[in-house]
Steps between C-alpha positions, in 0.01 A plus 500: 500500500404866534724751674339763721574861418647731761218744597723801433559386140137413448359824645736702282267400212268797461208322334285332763341250263844388382609460862193289579557275196866460592405383853243268347772331302694445821220308662566129504287287274267251653304734728145376534281674251272645760597500869153630572292262290159422648487843666153584377193318381301791360323440172650692211386377158395205282714298269405229252527138612796291391533119538648423839354805678334445837129449431408642840548850358275455201230766483181318400299821468746628241472165320121533494525846345779440250517119444870527581699390803655777704691488829497765768852629560602614837756762588738248654527331161613817331675742728596638837397850607796692644554858617858620551510776766821704494621754758638806315560719810819696563671237712488264201723740304800417724780290360870453583597290192428741216132418478206543737271255677227634273698419187546145629135464607350639179714254297379217722141617446542528122656152479229342715234666280677371187515150649130496593396654167692225317288246694186686387436608856338841552724750680450858618696767681455743787764761586483672838676742734265706717210366289451263209589747225491276191314181421462259209225240555602133455458417128634277229485669164747610232672823604424462869858419593624812317268716714627322811863556407430871429334544840789330677757714320350829622713697738342511851372822654728440801238504774503336839338160564146450629461125454188459709272724286659355187414144608144613574480634145641174359220314682244718319673433170469120537134391504603151389742262666846602384861409548649823636881533486618787721850643431629751757787566736248492789696772681189670638389388851300178483229632734412760231396236244452165673123541550450591132707199397291272722179638343637437154596142591163442667329591171627164366784614281828309465771746614875475452757754625849574371706730726752681279808609692835647400807313643614819674169522688565161657843576649584870441811370322616730225354815656851639548582779742282702737287752311168683490241274337158594373210275598328421168156469656500795747754738332668536840879536512665255735863477618611137465834343587464146358781365718326611819142448388540154343420291808199709600378514140521125457311443824223744399486363145469145630215608729323672212548200267361277776189719526451483123531122501256473791241719325526300176493167690182601689334578168621171351717674238824320395798734499812484284779734597689618189856638498540721192850362452348162401447414131136562409439163336605324823262722697211424269578129491491489882170695499335266248617192684382634834162581347472156341577333831248708697 
């Protein structure tokens, strides 16, 4: 039986690929090989006939030309097309446990990419803050994962979030039906990006959202005494007394979270709320099971 690693111990490992492979080892065996099998039916290539193959897919024209039996292969027989979309804005750099939400999210992204790559699914990456500032198209080829890890490991430029324009850009990047996994803290107002999300969903993509939150953001516990705090997105200095502000904060945070859930629900996007104090293999296991059940 595997034992989940404490996130603080795991994220102390500097090498992102090693972190991803460590989380992979923590995933329970027996997960279905492809939670998304049957996602696509686009033709991809031919392969030679083997006894027992379904004769409906024999290509008679190819037989006439070559005197050999070939079957048409379809994309759902070989792979899933996935794009991981990761928020790298300033608010994601917050963390109260010795690591940031971004550290947690990029490790989740790297592990999910490793998992899909091992299934021979094609996976790509889009990083965004005010815009989509780095992309890797979905691919399956030797060396692709190394490029993806390198992109994830880059330090962000610490800009504010503009999720709406970023989602519009993601829509332009996905001409084919794609599983799009969106990792963000979703701290920007929902009315700024809900229309773009709806357009992306209406394009026929399969969207999944993971909201990455630090435990201190949920309760204000651990924020200590009153002090001047800098807003990571606006650079404004704010006086905050956690003891006095806690009730109001929790009320406002609950209202914001409700607006986020409503926007995602209207677009038909399943949401998984992720506490960065939770072991990453448990988070991924829940995500894969939720996706398989959808």
